[in-house]
PAFI-349656 format. One record per residue (C-alpha): residue in one letter; x, y, z. Coordinates in nm, 4 decimals, decimal comma. Example, Ala and Ser with C-alpha at 12.3 -4.5 7.8 and 13.67 -1.06 7.14 Angstrom:
BEGIN
<site "A" <1,2300 -0,4500 0,7800>>
<site "S" <1,3670 -0,1060 0,7140>>
//
This chain:
BEGIN
<site "M" <11,0028 14,0829 8,3683>>
<site "L" <10,6363 13,9876 8,3211>>
<site "C" <10,7731 13,6149 8,2445>>
<site "Q" <10,9766 13,6136 8,5425>>
<site "D" <10,6836 13,7134 8,7630>>
<site "I" <10,4569 13,4410 8,5639>>
<site "V" <10,6925 13,1943 8,6818>>
<site "N" <10,6979 13,2945 9,0215>>
<site "I" <10,3226 13,3202 9,0297>>
<site "L" <10,2975 12,9500 8,8913>>
<site "S" <10,5443 12,8315 9,1498>>
<site "M" <10,3989 12,9913 9,4281>>
<site "L" <10,0495 12,8313 9,3459>>
<site "C" <10,1665 12,4449 9,2662>>
<site "K" <10,3370 12,4772 9,6253>>
<site "R" <10,0535 12,5488 9,8110>>
<site "K" <9,8778 12,2528 9,6659>>
<site "G" <10,1753 12,0512 9,7015>>
<site "V" <10,2217 11,9942 9,3066>>
<site "N" <10,5882 11,9196 9,1606>>
<site "I" <10,6929 12,1371 8,8531>>
<site "V" <10,8706 11,8874 8,6249>>
<site "E" <10,9071 12,0845 8,3319>>
<site "A" <10,7452 12,4477 8,2042>>
<site "E" <10,7827 12,6551 7,8867>>
<site "I" <10,6642 13,0034 7,8639>>
<site "C" <10,5672 13,1320 7,5123>>
<site "P" <10,4471 13,4380 7,3862>>
<site "D" <10,0412 13,3723 7,4419>>
<site "H" <10,0350 13,0227 7,6272>>
<site "V" <10,2139 12,8269 7,8596>>
<site "H" <10,3170 12,4472 7,8952>>
<site "M" <10,3680 12,2689 8,1883>>
<site "L" <10,4242 11,9046 8,3290>>
<site "V" <10,3238 11,8577 8,6722>>
<site "E" <10,2991 11,5719 8,9379>>
<site "I" <9,9868 11,6232 9,0815>>
<site "L" <9,9038 11,4376 9,4310>>
<site "P" <9,5881 11,1355 9,3725>>
<site "N" <9,3760 11,2976 9,5922>>
<site "I" <9,3812 11,5998 9,3322>>
<site "S" <9,1492 11,5917 9,0373>>
<site "V" <9,3559 11,7081 8,7084>>
<site "A" <9,0404 11,9257 8,6330>>
<site "S" <9,0305 12,0962 8,9616>>
<site "F" <9,3769 12,1723 8,9618>>
<site "V" <9,3864 12,3065 8,6232>>
<site "G" <9,1017 12,5371 8,7433>>
<site "Y" <9,2661 12,6276 9,0304>>
<site "L" <9,5880 12,7609 8,8528>>
<site "K" <9,4460 12,9313 8,5785>>
<site "G" <9,1646 13,0978 8,8003>>
<site "K" <9,4317 13,2107 9,0610>>
<site "S" <9,7185 13,2954 8,8166>>
<site "T" <9,4914 13,5183 8,5984>>
<site "L" <9,3506 13,7145 8,9306>>
<site "I" <9,7380 13,7612 9,0435>>
<site "I" <9,8795 13,8929 8,7006>>
<site "F" <9,5746 14,1188 8,6257>>
<site "E" <9,6191 14,2487 8,9599>>
<site "R" <9,9892 14,3231 8,9302>>
<site "H" <9,9867 14,4103 8,5667>>
<site "A" <9,6768 14,6072 8,4966>>
<site "N" <9,7540 14,7352 8,1775>>
<site "L" <9,7043 14,3620 8,0611>>
<site "K" <9,3472 14,3575 8,1243>>
<site "Y" <9,2733 14,5836 7,8393>>
<site "K" <9,5348 14,4236 7,5958>>
<site "Y" <9,3835 14,0784 7,6530>>
<site "G" <9,0567 14,1217 7,8503>>
//
């Protein structure tokens, strides 16, 4: 359930920025993604956006993870 929720969150955030997910793999403690980013978006700003927003949404939906992963 948590993995599917993470997939949905990352997909939603990528769609908001107009980024195409080419490949993705969710491991127990991290995520691998190959994405196509528009030329007007810097890689660093997109990764910062994706990590920041996804963390907030995941911890909001799954509050018990805050205590496990801080």
